N, C-alpha and C positions, 0 to 999 in steps of 0.2 A: 503494499500500500504506499502510495506516495505521501510525503509529508506536506506537500504544496497544495494549497486549496485554490483551485481555479474556478470552480463552478458554484453558482448560487441558485437555489431552488425557491421559487415564488408561488406558493399556493394562491390561486386567484379564481377558483371555481365556485365560490359561495354565491348564494342568491341575493345577498345584501338586503334582506328583509327589514332591517332596522331603518333603512333609508327609503322604503316605499312611500310614495309612488315614484320618486326620482329614479329609482333603480329598476322600474319595470321594463324599460327599453334600453338601458345603458348600464354597463358594469359599475358597481360601487367604486372599483379601483380607478375609474376615469373621472370621478368627481373632483372638481378643481380646488385646490387651496390657492387662492387668488387666481393665478392664470396658468397653473401647472397641474396636471392630473396627479393624484396621491401616488399612484404606482411609480411615476417617474422619479419622485423624491427618493424612493427606496432603491430603485435601480442605480440612481446616481451614487447613493451610499455604497452600494456593491462595488461599483467601478472605482470610486475613490478609494476603497479598501484593497484594491489590487485584484479583483476578480475579473475575469475576462469572458466568461461563458454564462449567460443568463438563461435559466430554464423556467418558463412560466407554466404552471398548471392551470389549465383553463377549462371551462365547461360551456354548455349552450348559452348562447347570447353574448359571448365574450369577444366577438370578432373586433370590436373597436380597439381592444388593447393590441392586438397584432397589427392593426392599421396604424396605430400611433407610433409604433417602433419600426414601421416600414418606411421606405422612401416614398415621398409623395411628389411625383414628377410634375403633375399638373400645377399643384400649389407652388412648387419651386419655380416653375416656368413663369407663373403669374407674378410672383414676388420679384423675380429677377427682371421681368419686363417693366414692372413699375418702379424699379429702383429701390425697393425696400430691403436694403442691404442687411440691416440688423435683424429683421424678421426672418429673412433667408437663412442667415447664419444659425439663428436659433432652431429652425426646422431641420436643417442638415445636421446639426449636432445631435439631435434626438435619434436619428437613424444610424448614426455612426458611433454611438455610446459604446457598444459591445456586440458580441455575437449573440443573438437571441433566438432560441428555439422554443417549441411549444409542444405540450403533450395534453391530451384530454383526460379528465376525470369524468367518466361517463355517468356515474351515479354519485349523489352526495352522501358518501359514506365516511366522512370525517377528515380531520387534519392528517391523522396517521395514514390513511389510505391515499390522500392527495400526495403526500411525500413519496409513498411507495409507488405511485404512478410514474415518478420521475426516475426510477431505478435504471431503465434501459439507457438513458441519456447520461446519468451520473457515472455508471460503471463502478469499478473498484477503486474509488477515490473518496478522500474526505471532501466534505461539501458544506457550504453555508446555507441556512434556511432563513428566509425573511418574511415575516408576517406583516402584510401592508397596512394593517390597522395602527401599527406602531411606527410612527415617524419620529425619528431621533436626530436632534441637532448634534452636530459634530463639535465636541469640545473635550479634550484637545484633539482628538482624532476621531474618525467615523467610529461608530459603535462596533461594526463588524471588524474593523481593523484592530480595535482593542481585544476582541475575542480571539482573532487570529494570533495576535502576539501571545496570548495565554496558551493557545493550541500548540504553537511552535515551541514553547518552553516545556510544556508538560506531556504533550503527545496523546492526550485523551480528549474526548468530547468536551465542549464548553458550552454553557448556557448563560445568557444574560439575565441577571436578576436586578431587582430594585426594591428598596424598602417601601412597603405599602402599609397604611394604617390597618390595624388588626380587624376592624370591622368591615374591611373590603377584601380580606383575603379569600373569602369564599368564592370570589370571582376568578381566582388564579390557580395554577399549580404553584406549590410552595416547597422549598427545599429544607432538609435538615442539614445544616452546614458544619463543616470543620474548618475553622479559620486558619489559613495558611500564611497569612501576612498581607498587608496592604488591603486591596479590595478583592483578593482572590480566595476561594473556598474550595475544598473538596466537598462533593455531595455524598452524604451518607444515605439519604433517601429522598424521595419525591412523593408529594401527597397532592392529589387533584382536588381542588376546591374544598378545602377543609373548613369546618366550623372554626370560628375565631378561637375558642377555647381549646381546640385540638391541634392547631396549627403548630408545627415544629419550629417555626421562626416567623419573622416578618418579611422574609426575603422571597419575593414572588417572582416567577418566571416570566420574562417578557419576550416579545416576539423576534429574538435573534438567537440562532444556534450555530454552532460548528459540530457536525456530526461525522462519524466514521461509517464506512459503507456496511459493516456487519449490522447496523440498524435495520437494513432492509429485510434481511432474513427474520429478524424479531418481529418486524411489522407484519410480514407475511404470516406469521404464526400467532399474532395477536387476535384474540377473539373479539367480535363486535360487543359493544355494551348494550344496554337495554334499549337505546335509541337506534341501535343498528349501525353505530359508528365505530371505527377503529381509532382509539385515542393514542396520540403520540406519547403521552405520559406513561401508559402502560408499557410500551416498547422501551422507553428510556429506562424505567426501572429495571427491566430485564437486562438492558445493556449495562447499567451501573453494577449489576451483580457480576458481570464479566470483566470489566476493565474500570479503572479509575475514571471518575467524571468530575468535571470542575465547574465552577460558577464564577462569574465576574460581575461585580457590582459596578457597572459601567459608569463612566463620566459622560454627562450630556444631559440635555433636557428631552424628556419623552412626551410626545403629544399622542394621546389615545384618541384617534379619529374613528373609532369603532361604533361610537354612539353620537347622536346629533349634538349633545352639549359639547362633548370633546372636539368634534369637528368644528363647531362655532368658535371655540376658544382658539383652536390652531389657526383657523382663518384669520382672526383678528391679530394674533401674535405674528403671523407671518407677513400680514399687510404692514404692521408697524415696523417690521425689520427691513422693509424695502425702501431704500433711498428715494425712489421716485414717488412713493405713495405716502411715506410715514408722516410728513408734516401736515398735509392737508387732511389725512384720515384721522391723525390724532385731534386736530382741531375740530373735525366734524364730531368725533366721539364726545369731546368736551362740551360741544354746543348742545348735545342732547340732555344735559343736566340730569343724568340718571341717578 
């Protein structure tokens, strides 16, 4: 098995029901934060972390994602003809970000199954996993780059974790940690959506992983839960029993865009971070006298 991580897997086959009716005819991953679709922020993180091959797991109705990362000859011709140089450069950059390939998840059988669908394209290599609901600001380095640095030091799977208030731990997978120093932990156990009083820590698993290819065999053996879904956490527990597994309390601001309030907060903060929008937008918000 290579120690170099080149590939990133992006599960994007969900139905996006929390954002209906906006997601009835478009993928949730294509909803914009200001003027850029959410999935592009996450792909840019992968590229900035050194990954060169992007594997997006899609489902029915996700064609817009493929079109977004493809070349758009008619649009490029139009922009060039109108002398819109900046816009043309932005559009070309998207299609040149990385090598992007796609695989279909034909049934909604859970996150674990979505990752298993990428097995033929990943092969016998370690790989990164990016959940698009978590958009993470880079400070001091992209979140995935921070995980890869830990993977290269320790040689085992690495999960991103974040301290979460105990009353919210029931929304996450939670680790039982052994502190190794700094913000790195060895994972002694993982618990999916525990009650606050039963949680082994306040370190919740966030949507970034570096996994080794032996997880695929375990996912294939993992039985479906009561909802008929294959849970990644179940396979990770089995993987941890075979090899040391690590967690990193990453540095950077996480935006949870998986629900409407988190999406709205991210939209406001991303707009305020834009030099071309910040002053006028801030003045507008102040004028509302909320």
